[in-house]
Biopython code that builds the backbone (N, CA, C, O; Angstrom):
import numpy as np
from Bio.PDB.StructureBuilder import StructureBuilder

atoms = [
    (1, "MET", "N", (10.795, 3.537, 9.242)),
    (1, "MET", "CA", (11.105, 2.243, 8.712)),
    (1, "MET", "C", (12.366, 2.364, 7.874)),
    (1, "MET", "O", (12.560, 3.335, 7.142)),
    (2, "ARG", "N", (13.207, 1.367, 7.997)),
    (2, "ARG", "CA", (14.454, 1.309, 7.228)),
    (2, "ARG", "C", (14.578, -0.068, 6.611)),
    (2, "ARG", "O", (14.159, -1.068, 7.194)),
    (3, "VAL", "N", (15.159, -0.105, 5.421)),
    (3, "VAL", "CA", (15.396, -1.368, 4.728)),
    (3, "VAL", "C", (16.900, -1.509, 4.546)),
    (3, "VAL", "O", (17.559, -0.606, 4.031)),
    (4, "PHE", "N", (17.440, -2.646, 4.973)),
    (4, "PHE", "CA", (18.871, -2.914, 4.878)),
    (4, "PHE", "C", (19.084, -4.210, 4.101)),
    (4, "PHE", "O", (18.406, -5.211, 4.332)),
    (5, "VAL", "N", (20.038, -4.170, 3.180)),
    (5, "VAL", "CA", (20.400, -5.364, 2.422)),
    (5, "VAL", "C", (21.865, -5.656, 2.706)),
    (5, "VAL", "O", (22.729, -4.800, 2.517)),
    (6, "SER", "N", (22.136, -6.874, 3.162)),
    (6, "SER", "CA", (23.508, -7.313, 3.392)),
    (6, "SER", "C", (23.793, -8.474, 2.449)),
    (6, "SER", "O", (22.940, -8.844, 1.641)),
    (7, "GLU", "N", (24.962, -9.038, 2.545)),
    (7, "GLU", "CA", (25.307, -10.186, 1.709)),
    (7, "GLU", "C", (24.408, -11.381, 2.001)),
    (7, "GLU", "O", (24.152, -12.200, 1.118)),
    (8, "ASP", "N", (23.926, -11.482, 3.243)),
    (8, "ASP", "CA", (23.176, -12.657, 3.666)),
    (8, "ASP", "C", (21.670, -12.465, 3.753)),
    (8, "ASP", "O", (20.917, -13.428, 3.612)),
    (9, "SER", "N", (21.215, -11.220, 3.988)),
    (9, "SER", "CA", (19.792, -11.048, 4.274)),
    (9, "SER", "C", (19.285, -9.671, 3.858)),
    (9, "SER", "O", (20.048, -8.767, 3.517)),
    (10, "ILE", "N", (17.971, -9.559, 3.903)),
    (10, "ILE", "CA", (17.302, -8.259, 3.791)),
    (10, "ILE", "C", (16.523, -8.079, 5.080)),
    (10, "ILE", "O", (15.841, -8.992, 5.543)),
    (11, "GLU", "N", (16.635, -6.889, 5.653)),
    (11, "GLU", "CA", (15.941, -6.590, 6.893)),
    (11, "GLU", "C", (15.064, -5.366, 6.717)),
    (11, "GLU", "O", (15.476, -4.370, 6.122)),
    (12, "VAL", "N", (13.856, -5.451, 7.238)),
    (12, "VAL", "CA", (12.954, -4.316, 7.295)),
    (12, "VAL", "C", (12.768, -4.029, 8.778)),
    (12, "VAL", "O", (12.207, -4.838, 9.516)),
    (13, "ARG", "N", (13.246, -2.867, 9.198)),
    (13, "ARG", "CA", (13.166, -2.480, 10.611)),
    (13, "ARG", "C", (12.163, -1.341, 10.770)),
    (13, "ARG", "O", (12.264, -0.299, 10.123)),
    (14, "PHE", "N", (11.216, -1.569, 11.632)),
    (14, "PHE", "CA", (10.155, -0.601, 11.873)),
    (14, "PHE", "C", (10.423, 0.189, 13.142)),
    (14, "PHE", "O", (11.050, -0.305, 14.079)),
    (15, "ALA", "N", (9.939, 1.426, 13.155)),
    (15, "ALA", "CA", (9.951, 2.219, 14.381)),
    (15, "ALA", "C", (8.944, 1.606, 15.355)),
    (15, "ALA", "O", (8.045, 0.872, 14.948)),
    (16, "ARG", "N", (9.099, 1.905, 16.604)),
    (16, "ARG", "CA", (8.213, 1.330, 17.625)),
    (16, "ARG", "C", (6.747, 1.604, 17.306)),
    (16, "ARG", "O", (5.918, 0.699, 17.394)),
    (17, "TRP", "N", (6.416, 2.850, 16.935)),
    (17, "TRP", "CA", (5.018, 3.184, 16.660)),
    (17, "TRP", "C", (4.491, 2.399, 15.467)),
    (17, "TRP", "O", (3.316, 2.035, 15.441)),
    (18, "GLN", "N", (5.342, 2.133, 14.479)),
    (18, "GLN", "CA", (4.911, 1.356, 13.319)),
    (18, "GLN", "C", (4.629, -0.094, 13.713)),
    (18, "GLN", "O", (3.691, -0.708, 13.206)),
    (19, "LYS", "N", (5.429, -0.627, 14.599)),
    (19, "LYS", "CA", (5.194, -1.993, 15.071)),
    (19, "LYS", "C", (3.854, -2.090, 15.800)),
    (19, "LYS", "O", (3.119, -3.065, 15.642)),
    (20, "ILE", "N", (3.551, -1.076, 16.592)),
    (20, "ILE", "CA", (2.315, -1.098, 17.380)),
    (20, "ILE", "C", (1.090, -0.947, 16.483)),
    (20, "ILE", "O", (0.183, -1.778, 16.527)),
    (21, "VAL", "N", (1.059, 0.110, 15.670)),
    (21, "VAL", "CA", (-0.138, 0.347, 14.856)),
    (21, "VAL", "C", (-0.255, -0.625, 13.685)),
    (21, "VAL", "O", (-1.361, -0.894, 13.217)),
    (22, "GLY", "N", (0.860, -1.149, 13.213)),
    (22, "GLY", "CA", (0.826, -2.105, 12.108)),
    (22, "GLY", "C", (0.713, -3.540, 12.556)),
    (22, "GLY", "O", (0.609, -4.455, 11.739)),
    (23, "LEU", "N", (0.735, -3.736, 13.879)),
    (23, "LEU", "CA", (0.639, -5.088, 14.445)),
    (23, "LEU", "C", (1.647, -6.024, 13.772)),
    (23, "LEU", "O", (1.309, -7.131, 13.352)),
    (24, "THR", "N", (2.876, -5.554, 13.682)),
    (24, "THR", "CA", (3.918, -6.336, 13.035)),
    (24, "THR", "C", (5.211, -6.201, 13.824)),
    (24, "THR", "O", (5.249, -5.536, 14.859)),
    (25, "ARG", "N", (6.242, -6.817, 13.344)),
    (25, "ARG", "CA", (7.565, -6.737, 13.962)),
    (25, "ARG", "C", (8.587, -6.600, 12.847)),
    (25, "ARG", "O", (8.242, -6.661, 11.667)),
    (26, "ASN", "N", (9.840, -6.417, 13.223)),
    (26, "ASN", "CA", (10.899, -6.345, 12.222)),
    (26, "ASN", "C", (10.950, -7.651, 11.443)),
    (26, "ASN", "O", (10.616, -8.718, 11.959)),
    (27, "ILE", "N", (11.377, -7.539, 10.186)),
    (27, "ILE", "CA", (11.445, -8.717, 9.326)),
    (27, "ILE", "C", (12.876, -8.908, 8.860)),
    (27, "ILE", "O", (13.531, -7.951, 8.448)),
    (28, "SER", "N", (13.357, -10.120, 8.922)),
    (28, "SER", "CA", (14.665, -10.470, 8.390)),
    (28, "SER", "C", (14.494, -11.728, 7.551)),
    (28, "SER", "O", (13.988, -12.745, 8.026)),
    (29, "VAL", "N", (14.923, -11.643, 6.292)),
    (29, "VAL", "CA", (14.759, -12.755, 5.364)),
    (29, "VAL", "C", (16.106, -13.040, 4.714)),
    (29, "VAL", "O", (16.786, -12.121, 4.257)),
    (30, "SER", "N", (16.486, -14.291, 4.674)),
    (30, "SER", "CA", (17.709, -14.691, 3.994)),
    (30, "SER", "C", (17.593, -14.356, 2.514)),
    (30, "SER", "O", (16.536, -14.552, 1.914)),
    (31, "ARG", "N", (18.665, -13.854, 1.923)),
    (31, "ARG", "CA", (18.627, -13.503, 0.499)),
    (31, "ARG", "C", (18.329, -14.715, -0.372)),
    (31, "ARG", "O", (17.773, -14.570, -1.460)),
    (32, "SER", "N", (18.687, -15.895, 0.085)),
    (32, "SER", "CA", (18.391, -17.107, -0.690)),
    (32, "SER", "C", (16.895, -17.400, -0.721)),
    (32, "SER", "O", (16.433, -18.164, -1.569)),
    (33, "ASP", "N", (16.133, -16.801, 0.191)),
    (33, "ASP", "CA", (14.679, -16.986, 0.243)),
    (33, "ASP", "C", (13.911, -15.842, -0.412)),
    (33, "ASP", "O", (12.682, -15.814, -0.355)),
    (34, "VAL", "N", (14.615, -14.905, -1.029)),
    (34, "VAL", "CA", (13.987, -13.757, -1.680)),
    (34, "VAL", "C", (13.938, -13.998, -3.183)),
    (34, "VAL", "O", (14.935, -14.377, -3.797)),
    (35, "SER", "N", (12.761, -13.774, -3.767)),
    (35, "SER", "CA", (12.609, -13.918, -5.220)),
    (35, "SER", "C", (11.647, -12.854, -5.728)),
    (35, "SER", "O", (11.045, -12.121, -4.944)),
    (36, "ASP", "N", (11.511, -12.779, -7.023)),
    (36, "ASP", "CA", (10.570, -11.876, -7.689)),
    (36, "ASP", "C", (10.694, -10.437, -7.176)),
    (36, "ASP", "O", (9.704, -9.823, -6.780)),
    (37, "VAL", "N", (11.909, -9.914, -7.190)),
    (37, "VAL", "CA", (12.175, -8.557, -6.724)),
    (37, "VAL", "C", (11.752, -7.564, -7.803)),
    (37, "VAL", "O", (12.112, -7.711, -8.972)),
    (38, "GLN", "N", (10.989, -6.556, -7.400)),
    (38, "GLN", "CA", (10.509, -5.551, -8.343)),
    (38, "GLN", "C", (10.444, -4.186, -7.671)),
    (38, "GLN", "O", (10.310, -4.075, -6.452)),
    (39, "VAL", "N", (10.543, -3.147, -8.502)),
    (39, "VAL", "CA", (10.271, -1.788, -8.046)),
    (39, "VAL", "C", (8.850, -1.472, -8.480)),
    (39, "VAL", "O", (8.491, -1.660, -9.643)),
    (40, "VAL", "N", (8.045, -0.991, -7.546)),
    (40, "VAL", "CA", (6.650, -0.658, -7.821)),
    (40, "VAL", "C", (6.521, 0.862, -7.727)),
    (40, "VAL", "O", (6.717, 1.443, -6.660)),
    (41, "GLU", "N", (6.194, 1.493, -8.838)),
    (41, "GLU", "CA", (6.124, 2.956, -8.868)),
    (41, "GLU", "C", (4.980, 3.517, -8.023)),
    (41, "GLU", "O", (5.119, 4.589, -7.435)),
    (42, "GLN", "N", (3.862, 2.812, -7.957)),
    (42, "GLN", "CA", (2.728, 3.274, -7.153)),
    (42, "GLN", "C", (2.294, 2.150, -6.200)),
    (42, "GLN", "O", (1.282, 1.490, -6.433)),
    (43, "PRO", "N", (3.057, 1.943, -5.140)),
    (43, "PRO", "CA", (2.764, 0.830, -4.232)),
    (43, "PRO", "C", (1.430, 0.965, -3.503)),
    (43, "PRO", "O", (0.860, -0.034, -3.065)),
    (44, "MET", "N", (0.936, 2.179, -3.372)),
    (44, "MET", "CA", (-0.335, 2.380, -2.683)),
    (44, "MET", "C", (-1.465, 1.626, -3.400)),
    (44, "MET", "O", (-2.346, 1.066, -2.748)),
    (45, "ARG", "N", (-1.440, 1.611, -4.718)),
    (45, "ARG", "CA", (-2.473, 0.885, -5.472)),
    (45, "ARG", "C", (-2.451, -0.601, -5.149)),
    (45, "ARG", "O", (-3.498, -1.206, -4.921)),
    (46, "ASP", "N", (-1.249, -1.194, -5.130)),
    (46, "ASP", "CA", (-1.143, -2.618, -4.804)),
    (46, "ASP", "C", (-1.651, -2.902, -3.397)),
    (46, "ASP", "O", (-2.337, -3.899, -3.172)),
    (47, "ALA", "N", (-1.319, -2.035, -2.456)),
    (47, "ALA", "CA", (-1.759, -2.233, -1.071)),
    (47, "ALA", "C", (-3.274, -2.167, -0.964)),
    (47, "ALA", "O", (-3.883, -2.951, -0.237)),
    (48, "MET", "N", (-3.877, -1.244, -1.677)),
    (48, "MET", "CA", (-5.332, -1.085, -1.581)),
    (48, "MET", "C", (-6.087, -2.210, -2.277)),
    (48, "MET", "O", (-7.237, -2.477, -1.927)),
    (49, "ARG", "N", (-5.483, -2.867, -3.236)),
    (49, "ARG", "CA", (-6.149, -3.946, -3.979)),
    (49, "ARG", "C", (-6.028, -5.308, -3.316)),
    (49, "ARG", "O", (-6.694, -6.252, -3.742)),
    (50, "SER", "N", (-5.225, -5.436, -2.319)),
    (50, "SER", "CA", (-4.832, -6.752, -1.828)),
    (50, "SER", "C", (-5.821, -7.442, -0.897)),
    (50, "SER", "O", (-5.496, -8.495, -0.348)),
    (51, "GLY", "N", (-6.978, -6.907, -0.706)),
    (51, "GLY", "CA", (-7.947, -7.582, 0.144)),
    (51, "GLY", "C", (-7.926, -7.057, 1.564)),
    (51, "GLY", "O", (-7.376, -5.991, 1.841)),
    (52, "MET", "N", (-8.527, -7.812, 2.452)),
    (52, "MET", "CA", (-8.690, -7.376, 3.839)),
    (52, "MET", "C", (-7.353, -7.372, 4.569)),
    (52, "MET", "O", (-6.537, -8.284, 4.434)),
    (53, "LYS", "N", (-7.159, -6.306, 5.352)),
    (53, "LYS", "CA", (-5.931, -6.138, 6.104)),
    (53, "LYS", "C", (-6.243, -5.664, 7.513)),
    (53, "LYS", "O", (-7.319, -5.127, 7.778)),
    (54, "PHE", "N", (-5.284, -5.870, 8.418)),
    (54, "PHE", "CA", (-5.390, -5.256, 9.736)),
    (54, "PHE", "C", (-4.112, -4.483, 9.991)),
    (54, "PHE", "O", (-3.039, -4.868, 9.526)),
    (55, "GLY", "N", (-4.228, -3.404, 10.723)),
    (55, "GLY", "CA", (-3.119, -2.500, 10.985)),
    (55, "GLY", "C", (-3.579, -1.084, 10.719)),
    (55, "GLY", "O", (-4.777, -0.803, 10.722)),
    (56, "LEU", "N", (-2.634, -0.193, 10.490)),
    (56, "LEU", "CA", (-2.966, 1.200, 10.202)),
    (56, "LEU", "C", (-3.220, 1.355, 8.709)),
    (56, "LEU", "O", (-2.371, 1.020, 7.883)),
    (57, "ARG", "N", (-4.407, 1.871, 8.374)),
    (57, "ARG", "CA", (-4.769, 2.090, 6.977)),
    (57, "ARG", "C", (-5.339, 3.494, 6.837)),
    (57, "ARG", "O", (-6.420, 3.786, 7.349)),
    (58, "LEU", "N", (-4.627, 4.340, 6.158)),
    (58, "LEU", "CA", (-5.113, 5.666, 5.809)),
    (58, "LEU", "C", (-5.154, 5.690, 4.283)),
    (58, "LEU", "O", (-4.168, 6.059, 3.645)),
    (59, "PRO", "N", (-6.289, 5.300, 3.688)),
    (59, "PRO", "CA", (-6.357, 5.131, 2.238)),
    (59, "PRO", "C", (-5.778, 6.321, 1.466)),
    (59, "PRO", "O", (-6.053, 7.484, 1.763)),
    (60, "TRP", "N", (-4.974, 5.980, 0.475)),
    (60, "TRP", "CA", (-4.282, 6.909, -0.417)),
    (60, "TRP", "C", (-3.204, 7.731, 0.281)),
    (60, "TRP", "O", (-2.634, 8.631, -0.337)),
    (61, "LEU", "N", (-2.901, 7.449, 1.565)),
    (61, "LEU", "CA", (-1.841, 8.167, 2.262)),
    (61, "LEU", "C", (-0.773, 7.238, 2.813)),
    (61, "LEU", "O", (0.410, 7.402, 2.514)),
    (62, "TYR", "N", (-1.189, 6.249, 3.627)),
    (62, "TYR", "CA", (-0.218, 5.414, 4.331)),
    (62, "TYR", "C", (-0.851, 4.088, 4.734)),
    (62, "TYR", "O", (-1.983, 4.051, 5.217)),
    (63, "TYR", "N", (-0.123, 3.020, 4.535)),
    (63, "TYR", "CA", (-0.543, 1.697, 4.987)),
    (63, "TYR", "C", (0.629, 1.058, 5.703)),
    (63, "TYR", "O", (1.747, 1.068, 5.188)),
    (64, "ILE", "N", (0.399, 0.513, 6.862)),
    (64, "ILE", "CA", (1.317, -0.421, 7.480)),
    (64, "ILE", "C", (0.418, -1.509, 8.040)),
    (64, "ILE", "O", (-0.143, -1.391, 9.129)),
    (65, "ALA", "N", (0.304, -2.560, 7.263)),
    (65, "ALA", "CA", (-0.705, -3.573, 7.567)),
    (65, "ALA", "C", (-0.299, -4.921, 6.994)),
    (65, "ALA", "O", (0.563, -5.021, 6.121)),
    (66, "ARG", "N", (-0.952, -5.951, 7.515)),
    (66, "ARG", "CA", (-0.792, -7.313, 6.995)),
    (66, "ARG", "C", (-2.161, -7.829, 6.601)),
    (66, "ARG", "O", (-3.185, -7.417, 7.146)),
    (67, "THR", "N", (-2.156, -8.739, 5.645)),
    (67, "THR", "CA", (-3.416, -9.354, 5.264)),
    (67, "THR", "C", (-3.876, -10.261, 6.397)),
    (67, "THR", "O", (-3.088, -10.649, 7.259)),
    (68, "ILE", "N", (-5.135, -10.584, 6.383)),
    (68, "ILE", "CA", (-5.728, -11.412, 7.435)),
    (68, "ILE", "C", (-5.004, -12.751, 7.556)),
    (68, "ILE", "O", (-4.830, -13.261, 8.663)),
    (69, "ARG", "N", (-4.585, -13.319, 6.439)),
    (69, "ARG", "CA", (-3.869, -14.603, 6.472)),
    (69, "ARG", "C", (-2.407, -14.456, 6.871)),
    (69, "ARG", "O", (-1.687, -15.450, 6.960)),
    (70, "LEU", "N", (-1.956, -13.207, 7.116)),
    (70, "LEU", "CA", (-0.574, -12.894, 7.502)),
    (70, "LEU", "C", (0.446, -13.227, 6.416)),
    (70, "LEU", "O", (1.644, -13.288, 6.692)),
    (71, "ASP", "N", (-0.015, -13.443, 5.189)),
    (71, "ASP", "CA", (0.918, -13.827, 4.133)),
    (71, "ASP", "C", (1.487, -12.654, 3.353)),
    (71, "ASP", "O", (2.413, -12.840, 2.563)),
    (72, "GLN", "N", (0.960, -11.450, 3.553)),
    (72, "GLN", "CA", (1.462, -10.268, 2.878)),
    (72, "GLN", "C", (1.629, -9.130, 3.870)),
    (72, "GLN", "O", (0.800, -8.937, 4.760)),
    (73, "LEU", "N", (2.713, -8.378, 3.706)),
    (73, "LEU", "CA", (2.988, -7.212, 4.549)),
    (73, "LEU", "C", (3.118, -5.996, 3.643)),
    (73, "LEU", "O", (3.799, -6.038, 2.619)),
    (74, "PHE", "N", (2.455, -4.911, 4.036)),
    (74, "PHE", "CA", (2.510, -3.647, 3.307)),
    (74, "PHE", "C", (2.937, -2.550, 4.262)),
    (74, "PHE", "O", (2.343, -2.381, 5.326)),
    (75, "ALA", "N", (3.958, -1.810, 3.888)),
    (75, "ALA", "CA", (4.363, -0.613, 4.617)),
    (75, "ALA", "C", (4.650, 0.421, 3.534)),
    (75, "ALA", "O", (5.794, 0.614, 3.123)),
    (76, "VAL", "N", (3.591, 1.078, 3.082)),
    (76, "VAL", "CA", (3.704, 1.961, 1.920)),
    (76, "VAL", "C", (3.137, 3.334, 2.219)),
    (76, "VAL", "O", (2.254, 3.502, 3.060)),
    (77, "ARG", "N", (3.674, 4.309, 1.504)),
    (77, "ARG", "CA", (3.185, 5.678, 1.643)),
    (77, "ARG", "C", (3.105, 6.319, 0.274)),
    (77, "ARG", "O", (3.843, 5.975, -0.649)),
    (78, "ARG", "N", (2.203, 7.244, 0.177)),
    (78, "ARG", "CA", (1.997, 7.960, -1.075)),
    (78, "ARG", "C", (3.259, 8.753, -1.428)),
    (78, "ARG", "O", (3.908, 9.337, -0.560)),
    (79, "GLY", "N", (3.590, 8.758, -2.724)),
    (79, "GLY", "CA", (4.701, 9.563, -3.206)),
    (79, "GLY", "C", (6.060, 8.908, -3.143)),
    (79, "GLY", "O", (7.051, 9.531, -3.523)),
    (80, "GLN", "N", (6.145, 7.672, -2.676)),
    (80, "GLN", "CA", (7.424, 6.963, -2.644)),
    (80, "GLN", "C", (7.306, 5.662, -3.408)),
    (80, "GLN", "O", (6.285, 4.981, -3.315)),
    (81, "PRO", "N", (8.351, 5.299, -4.172)),
    (81, "PRO", "CA", (8.315, 4.010, -4.859)),
    (81, "PRO", "C", (8.401, 2.876, -3.845)),
    (81, "PRO", "O", (8.808, 3.079, -2.701)),
    (82, "GLY", "N", (8.017, 1.695, -4.275)),
    (82, "GLY", "CA", (8.027, 0.556, -3.382)),
    (82, "GLY", "C", (8.984, -0.523, -3.839)),
    (82, "GLY", "O", (9.238, -0.685, -5.032)),
    (83, "LEU", "N", (9.508, -1.253, -2.883)),
    (83, "LEU", "CA", (10.323, -2.436, -3.133)),
    (83, "LEU", "C", (9.439, -3.637, -2.820)),
    (83, "LEU", "O", (8.961, -3.797, -1.697)),
    (84, "SER", "N", (9.231, -4.470, -3.824)),
    (84, "SER", "CA", (8.373, -5.637, -3.681)),
    (84, "SER", "C", (9.229, -6.882, -3.829)),
    (84, "SER", "O", (10.093, -6.951, -4.704)),
    (85, "PHE", "N", (8.984, -7.875, -2.963)),
    (85, "PHE", "CA", (9.686, -9.153, -3.120)),
    (85, "PHE", "C", (8.869, -10.283, -2.523)),
    (85, "PHE", "O", (8.118, -10.109, -1.562)),
    (86, "ALA", "N", (9.044, -11.448, -3.129)),
    (86, "ALA", "CA", (8.409, -12.664, -2.631)),
    (86, "ALA", "C", (9.339, -13.308, -1.611)),
    (86, "ALA", "O", (10.560, -13.176, -1.691)),
    (87, "VAL", "N", (8.747, -13.998, -0.661)),
    (87, "VAL", "CA", (9.499, -14.682, 0.385)),
    (87, "VAL", "C", (9.206, -16.169, 0.287)),
    (87, "VAL", "O", (8.055, -16.591, 0.396)),
    (88, "ASP", "N", (10.242, -16.952, 0.084)),
    (88, "ASP", "CA", (10.112, -18.408, 0.035)),
    (88, "ASP", "C", (10.543, -18.992, 1.380)),
    (88, "ASP", "O", (11.412, -18.428, 2.046)),
    (89, "ASN", "N", (9.965, -20.083, 1.776)),
    (89, "ASN", "CA", (10.368, -20.820, 2.980)),
    (89, "ASN", "C", (10.238, -20.026, 4.273)),
    (89, "ASN", "O", (11.023, -20.236, 5.197)),
    (90, "ALA", "N", (9.277, -19.128, 4.363)),
    (90, "ALA", "CA", (9.084, -18.347, 5.599)),
    (90, "ALA", "C", (7.597, -18.259, 5.913)),
    (90, "ALA", "O", (7.038, -17.165, 5.988)),
    (91, "SER", "N", (6.967, -19.391, 6.095)),
    (91, "SER", "CA", (5.536, -19.435, 6.354)),
    (91, "SER", "C", (5.210, -18.641, 7.602)),
    (91, "SER", "O", (5.957, -18.757, 8.573)),
    (92, "PRO", "N", (4.168, -17.854, 7.654)),
    (92, "PRO", "CA", (3.155, -17.670, 6.630)),
    (92, "PRO", "C", (3.489, -16.556, 5.633)),
    (92, "PRO", "O", (2.811, -16.431, 4.614)),
    (93, "LEU", "N", (4.531, -15.736, 5.906)),
    (93, "LEU", "CA", (4.834, -14.584, 5.062)),
    (93, "LEU", "C", (5.278, -15.021, 3.672)),
    (93, "LEU", "O", (6.202, -15.821, 3.522)),
    (94, "LYS", "N", (4.597, -14.477, 2.651)),
    (94, "LYS", "CA", (4.900, -14.823, 1.257)),
    (94, "LYS", "C", (5.275, -13.621, 0.399)),
    (94, "LYS", "O", (5.925, -13.779, -0.635)),
    (95, "HIS", "N", (4.869, -12.406, 0.821)),
    (95, "HIS", "CA", (5.122, -11.225, -0.008)),
    (95, "HIS", "C", (5.276, -9.985, 0.867)),
    (95, "HIS", "O", (4.553, -9.804, 1.847)),
    (96, "VAL", "N", (6.235, -9.131, 0.494)),
    (96, "VAL", "CA", (6.491, -7.888, 1.214)),
    (96, "VAL", "C", (6.520, -6.745, 0.201)),
    (96, "VAL", "O", (7.113, -6.874, -0.870)),
    (97, "LEU", "N", (5.879, -5.631, 0.542)),
    (97, "LEU", "CA", (5.917, -4.418, -0.269)),
    (97, "LEU", "C", (6.146, -3.248, 0.677)),
    (97, "LEU", "O", (5.302, -2.953, 1.523)),
    (98, "VAL", "N", (7.295, -2.577, 0.532)),
    (98, "VAL", "CA", (7.644, -1.460, 1.403)),
    (98, "VAL", "C", (8.051, -0.249, 0.571)),
    (98, "VAL", "O", (8.742, -0.385, -0.439)),
    (99, "SER", "N", (7.622, 0.925, 0.997)),
    (99, "SER", "CA", (8.021, 2.166, 0.336)),
    (99, "SER", "C", (9.377, 2.602, 0.861)),
    (99, "SER", "O", (9.642, 2.582, 2.063)),
    (100, "THR", "N", (10.228, 2.996, -0.077)),
    (100, "THR", "CA", (11.531, 3.520, 0.285)),
    (100, "THR", "C", (12.076, 4.329, -0.879)),
    (100, "THR", "O", (11.948, 3.917, -2.032)),
    (101, "PRO", "N", (12.680, 5.473, -0.595)),
    (101, "PRO", "CA", (13.259, 6.257, -1.683)),
    (101, "PRO", "C", (14.374, 5.506, -2.414)),
    (101, "PRO", "O", (14.687, 5.827, -3.561)),
    (102, "GLU", "N", (14.971, 4.516, -1.763)),
    (102, "GLU", "CA", (16.069, 3.741, -2.350)),
    (102, "GLU", "C", (15.593, 2.455, -3.026)),
    (102, "GLU", "O", (16.385, 1.528, -3.195)),
    (103, "ALA", "N", (14.334, 2.379, -3.412)),
    (103, "ALA", "CA", (13.768, 1.138, -3.956)),
    (103, "ALA", "C", (14.571, 0.598, -5.143)),
    (103, "ALA", "O", (14.860, -0.598, -5.195)),
    (104, "GLU", "N", (14.927, 1.448, -6.081)),
    (104, "GLU", "CA", (15.662, 0.979, -7.266)),
    (104, "GLU", "C", (17.039, 0.456, -6.899)),
    (104, "GLU", "O", (17.455, -0.593, -7.391)),
    (105, "GLN", "N", (17.736, 1.162, -6.058)),
    (105, "GLN", "CA", (19.069, 0.727, -5.626)),
    (105, "GLN", "C", (19.000, -0.605, -4.875)),
    (105, "GLN", "O", (19.808, -1.500, -5.120)),
    (106, "LEU", "N", (18.045, -0.732, -3.971)),
    (106, "LEU", "CA", (17.909, -1.969, -3.199)),
    (106, "LEU", "C", (17.505, -3.137, -4.104)),
    (106, "LEU", "O", (17.967, -4.260, -3.904)),
    (107, "ALA", "N", (16.657, -2.883, -5.084)),
    (107, "ALA", "CA", (16.261, -3.936, -6.015)),
    (107, "ALA", "C", (17.470, -4.430, -6.807)),
    (107, "ALA", "O", (17.626, -5.634, -7.010)),
    (108, "ARG", "N", (18.324, -3.512, -7.257)),
    (108, "ARG", "CA", (19.542, -3.923, -7.974)),
    (108, "ARG", "C", (20.433, -4.770, -7.095)),
    (108, "ARG", "O", (20.993, -5.766, -7.554)),
    (109, "GLN", "N", (20.574, -4.384, -5.825)),
    (109, "GLN", "CA", (21.398, -5.166, -4.892)),
    (109, "GLN", "C", (20.833, -6.569, -4.731)),
    (109, "GLN", "O", (21.578, -7.548, -4.759)),
    (110, "LEU", "N", (19.528, -6.668, -4.565)),
    (110, "LEU", "CA", (18.892, -7.973, -4.351)),
    (110, "LEU", "C", (18.961, -8.851, -5.597)),
    (110, "LEU", "O", (19.036, -10.075, -5.500)),
    (111, "GLN", "N", (18.936, -8.213, -6.769)),
    (111, "GLN", "CA", (19.016, -8.971, -8.014)),
    (111, "GLN", "C", (20.447, -9.319, -8.380)),
    (111, "GLN", "O", (20.691, -10.011, -9.369)),
    (112, "GLY", "N", (21.386, -8.845, -7.590)),
    (112, "GLY", "CA", (22.783, -9.189, -7.806)),
    (112, "GLY", "C", (23.485, -8.351, -8.849)),
    (112, "GLY", "O", (24.597, -8.687, -9.256)),
    (113, "ALA", "N", (22.861, -7.254, -9.300)),
    (113, "ALA", "CA", (23.487, -6.406, -10.330)),
    (113, "ALA", "C", (24.426, -5.396, -9.698)),
    (113, "ALA", "O", (25.042, -4.598, -10.405)),
]
sb = StructureBuilder()
sb.init_structure("model")
sb.init_model(0)
sb.init_chain("A")
sb.init_seg("    ")
for serial, (resi, resn, name, xyz) in enumerate(atoms, 1):
    if name == "N":
        sb.init_residue(resn, " ", resi, " ")
    sb.init_atom(name, np.array(xyz, "f"), 0.0, 1.0, " ", f" {name:<3s}", serial, name[0])
structure = sb.get_structure()
């Protein structure tokens, strides 16, 4: 999985196997629709607390899953910080949390710093 931030959008691109086991696809969101950007030091905890999910779930190791209502996406792994952001105007998706070693740098870019 790779996370790319451009002037216009943020993209989360998954490997083929991640798309299959996570029952998801690549995500592209306009930066104007991104809010509440945060770095999450232990994203695995947030993923495990979020209720029922479908996709690949290896508790305390790796999650690539969406909630049953499809409003939240988690692609997190143990030992990596997470980039969390809210999505406006992209029903049904409302929240994304992805693990990436560049979480702090990407959060600064998204916040405009």
